[in-house]
C-alpha positions as a Markdown table, in Angstrom:
| # | Residue | x | y | z |
|---|---|---|---|---|
| 1 | Unk | -12.1 | 3.1 | 1.4 |
| 2 | Unk | -10.8 | 5.9 | -0.7 |
| 3 | Unk | -7.4 | 6.3 | -2.4 |
| 4 | Unk | -5.9 | 9.6 | -3.6 |
| 5 | Unk | -3.0 | 9.4 | -6.1 |
| 6 | Unk | -0.4 | 12.1 | -6.4 |
| 7 | Unk | 2.2 | 11.7 | -9.1 |
| 8 | Unk | 5.6 | 13.5 | -9.4 |
| 9 | Unk | 7.3 | 12.2 | -12.4 |
| 10 | Unk | 8.0 | 8.5 | -11.8 |
| 11 | Unk | 7.1 | 8.8 | -8.0 |
| 12 | Unk | 3.6 | 7.9 | -7.1 |
| 13 | Unk | 2.0 | 8.6 | -3.6 |
| 14 | Unk | -1.2 | 6.7 | -2.8 |
| 15 | Unk | -3.0 | 7.9 | 0.3 |
| 16 | Unk | -5.4 | 5.2 | 1.4 |
| 17 | Unk | -8.2 | 6.1 | 3.8 |
| 18 | Unk | -10.7 | 3.9 | 5.6 |
| 19 | Unk | -10.8 | 0.2 | 5.7 |
| 20 | Unk | -8.8 | -2.1 | 3.4 |
| 21 | Unk | -10.7 | -5.4 | 3.6 |
| 22 | Unk | -12.4 | -8.1 | 1.5 |
| 23 | Unk | -14.9 | -5.6 | 0.1 |
| 24 | Unk | -12.5 | -2.8 | -0.7 |
| 25 | Unk | -9.2 | -4.6 | -1.7 |
| 26 | Unk | -10.3 | -5.4 | -5.2 |
| 27 | Unk | -11.1 | -1.7 | -5.8 |
| 28 | Unk | -7.6 | -0.7 | -4.6 |
| 29 | Unk | -6.0 | -3.3 | -6.7 |
| 30 | Unk | -7.9 | -2.3 | -9.8 |
| 31 | Unk | -7.0 | 1.4 | -9.3 |
| 32 | Unk | -3.3 | 0.8 | -8.3 |
| 33 | Unk | -2.3 | -1.7 | -11.0 |
| 34 | Unk | -2.4 | 0.6 | -14.0 |
| 35 | Unk | -0.7 | 3.4 | -12.0 |
| 36 | Unk | 2.3 | 1.2 | -11.3 |
| 37 | Unk | 3.3 | 0.9 | -15.0 |
| 38 | Unk | 5.3 | 4.1 | -15.1 |
| 39 | Unk | 6.2 | 4.2 | -11.4 |
| 40 | Unk | 9.8 | 3.8 | -10.1 |
| 41 | Unk | 9.0 | 4.8 | -6.5 |
| 42 | Unk | 5.7 | 4.0 | -4.8 |
| 43 | Unk | 4.8 | 5.6 | -1.5 |
| 44 | Unk | 1.8 | 4.3 | 0.4 |
| 45 | Unk | 0.5 | 6.8 | 2.9 |
| 46 | Unk | -1.5 | 4.9 | 5.5 |
| 47 | Unk | -2.1 | 7.8 | 7.9 |
| 48 | Unk | -5.9 | 7.5 | 7.4 |
| 49 | Unk | -6.0 | 3.7 | 7.1 |
| 50 | Unk | -8.0 | 2.4 | 10.0 |
| 51 | Unk | -8.0 | -1.3 | 9.4 |
| 52 | Unk | -6.4 | -3.9 | 7.1 |
| 53 | Unk | -7.4 | -7.5 | 6.6 |
| 54 | Unk | -5.6 | -10.4 | 4.9 |
| 55 | Unk | -7.2 | -9.3 | 1.6 |
| 56 | Unk | -5.6 | -5.9 | 2.0 |
| 57 | Unk | -2.3 | -7.4 | 2.9 |
| 58 | Unk | -2.4 | -9.4 | -0.3 |
| 59 | Unk | -2.8 | -6.2 | -2.3 |
| 60 | Unk | 0.2 | -4.7 | -0.5 |
| 61 | Unk | 2.2 | -7.8 | -1.1 |
| 62 | Unk | 1.3 | -7.8 | -4.8 |
| 63 | Unk | 2.3 | -4.1 | -5.1 |
| 64 | Unk | 5.6 | -4.8 | -3.3 |
| 65 | Unk | 6.5 | -7.6 | -5.7 |
| 66 | Unk | 5.7 | -5.5 | -8.7 |
| 67 | Unk | 7.9 | -2.6 | -7.4 |
| 68 | Unk | 10.7 | -5.0 | -6.6 |
| 69 | Unk | 11.2 | -5.4 | -10.3 |
| 70 | Unk | 11.0 | -1.8 | -11.3 |
| 71 | Unk | 11.9 | 0.3 | -8.3 |
| 72 | Unk | 11.0 | 0.6 | -4.6 |
| 73 | Unk | 8.0 | 0.8 | -2.4 |
| 74 | Unk | 7.8 | 2.7 | 0.9 |
| 75 | Unk | 5.0 | 2.6 | 3.5 |
| 76 | Unk | 4.6 | 5.7 | 5.6 |
| 77 | Unk | 2.5 | 7.0 | 8.5 |
| 78 | Unk | 1.3 | 3.6 | 9.7 |
| 79 | Unk | -1.3 | 3.8 | 12.5 |
| 80 | Unk | -0.7 | 1.6 | 15.6 |
| 81 | Unk | -3.6 | -0.7 | 14.9 |
| 82 | Unk | -2.3 | -1.4 | 11.3 |
| 83 | Unk | 1.3 | -1.7 | 12.5 |
| 84 | Unk | 0.1 | -4.4 | 14.9 |
| 85 | Unk | -1.2 | -6.4 | 11.9 |
| 86 | Unk | 2.1 | -5.9 | 10.1 |
| 87 | Unk | 4.0 | -7.2 | 13.1 |
| 88 | Unk | 1.8 | -10.2 | 13.7 |
| 89 | Unk | 1.9 | -11.2 | 10.0 |
| 90 | Unk | 5.6 | -10.6 | 9.5 |
| 91 | Unk | 5.1 | -7.8 | 7.0 |
| 92 | Unk | 7.5 | -5.6 | 9.0 |
| 93 | Unk | 10.3 | -7.9 | 7.9 |
| 94 | Unk | 10.0 | -7.1 | 4.2 |
| 95 | Unk | 8.1 | -3.8 | 3.9 |
| 96 | Unk | 10.1 | -0.6 | 3.9 |
| 97 | Unk | 8.2 | 1.3 | 6.7 |
| 98 | Unk | 9.0 | 4.9 | 7.6 |
């Protein structure tokens, strides 16, 4: 898993590539948490995310909760296999997916 951050003022785009699972989720959480401090709009670009596990979902949930208090979070470019996981787990009901 790799993550590429691009900042434009208080807007942060995080492009996540590869697999977000038990092994890689702690790494994403560690990198993302300090970046959220000055972020009012978080955009997660999942166009290159191939797989997400429950551990990855937990990181997204944590980010969504943090952004609820200070701004907004949008998920973009979700691949069909990841969208299936969002649908089965109910994440489509509370994530802002474009």
